[in-house]
Structure formats: structure tokens, C-alpha cells
N, C-alpha and C positions, 0 to 999 in steps of 0.2 A: 341486547343492544347491540346497537348497531355503530360500531367506533368508525366507520367508512363516514359518518357525516360531519364529525370532528377531523377529520383528517384531508379531509377534500380544499381542494385550493394551498395545502398547506407542502406541497410538495415538492418544492424549494429551499422550503424551511430545512425539511426532515433531510432534503439531499446535503444541503450546507451542514447540517454537524454531523451527517455520515462521511464528509469526505477530508473534513476538518478530524475529524477525530482519526479516521485512519491513518490520515497524514501523519497528526503525532504520533499513532502507533509505531509506525515506518520508521520516522524519526530519532524513536526514542531507542528502537531497534539500531539503527547505523549508531549513532552515539555509545552505544553499552559498550558493541565491538571494536569502536575506535577510540572510546575514553573512560570506558566502566571500568572493574577491578582490574580483570585481564586483559588489557587491549590488545590486540590483533595486528600486527604487522602491515603496513601500509600499502606494502611490495605483496600483499598474498591474496588468494582469491577472496578469503576471509577479511581482507582489508577492502580490496575494489568492495565488495558489496557491502560494505557497512558506506565508504563514501556514495553508491547507488538508494541507500536506504536514508542517508542524512540530507542528500540533493532533492530526489525523491521527497520526502518526506515535507522541505520547504516548498516545494512547488505545490503539494496539496494542499497547505495549508493558507496557503497565498491565493491560489488559484490562479496559478502560472506556470504556463507547457501543460497541464493535467493529463491532456490524452495521450501526448509524446512521455512523459514520465512514467505514465501509469501501463504506454506498453512497456516500456525498458523494464518496470519493476517487476511486471506480471510475468517475463520472459524470464528472469533475477530468480522469482519464486520455482520459476520449472525447472530449473537449473538445478536449485538447492533441492526441492525435493527430489526429483529423480538422482542426483550424485550424493548426499547426504543423507538423505532417509528410505527410501524404496530397497534399498541395499541390505536394511534391515529389513525387510517383512514392507507386503503391498498396504498394510492397514494406518492408515496416519495416525490412530490411537496408539498403536503400540510400537511406532517408528518415530515418535516426535515429530511427526512432519504437517500435525494441525493446522499451525500456525501460517507454513508455506499456504497452504492448499486454500486457507479461509482470504487469507492475503490475495492471492492471485483470484477469486471471486471478487473480493471488493475489488481488485484493478479491473476485472470487466468490468463492473458496473461503470466506473470510472471512465474507463475507455468511453463505453455509451453516451455517459452524457457531458461527460466533458467539464467545463468550470462551474457551471451552473450560475444563480446568480448572485451569491456571496465571492467575490473573485475580484483578483486585481486587474486582471486580463479578462478585457469583456466580449471581445470577439476572440473566435475560435478559430486557431492560423495550421492543427492539422488535422 
């Protein structure tokens, strides 16, 4: 059975779901850093990461300045991987860097596609 005939023409719907889920998950990572059981200091590197994650998560969910947000968050994920995870070994499955690399890949997709159909901002500005 060919799935292509069922998904053809629905690319905007799939991308909208993708962008919203990535944004929601990123927002929750930031929320946990800032307001979770063990909140980090706002004026620390982890606090800055939490603020970026909250802000970019909201941007992606709403579809507002998504390319700019994806660029900032993608850079954050590379910095996180190479500063916090890579020193513990190159394998992301053993150094706990898998989420950072998966988010980085997701942000590359968002950087390419932008807001998509379901967005507050209809015109791309970046």
C-alpha cells in the first residue's frame, strides 16, 4: 500500500503539527529549567537557555518570527551539545546529547520552511 496518496496535499497540516509540537516541547524544556523542581538562576548560562527556550517555544507555537527563533535556538542547541554533552564522549546516545541534536535538526526544518500555514504571522520577515 502506498501511503503517499493519503498524505499528498496535506503537507501544510503535517508541518503545522510538527512546528507546534516542537515549539511546545521546547517551551516545556525552558519552563522546567526556570520553574521546575530545581529552578536555575536566571543570570546563569542555564537561565539564559531557559529564557531562550521559553521565548522560542512560544514563537514556534504561535508561528511568529519562526525563522529567527529557529536560528537562535539551533545555535543554542549546538552550544549546549558541544559545551555540556560532547566533553563526555562523541556518542549522543551515551553523553545524553540526543535531545539537543534532535532539536537542532528540527530547527533546521523550521528554518527552511518558516511559519507555514497555521501562523499568527502570515508574511515571512527573516
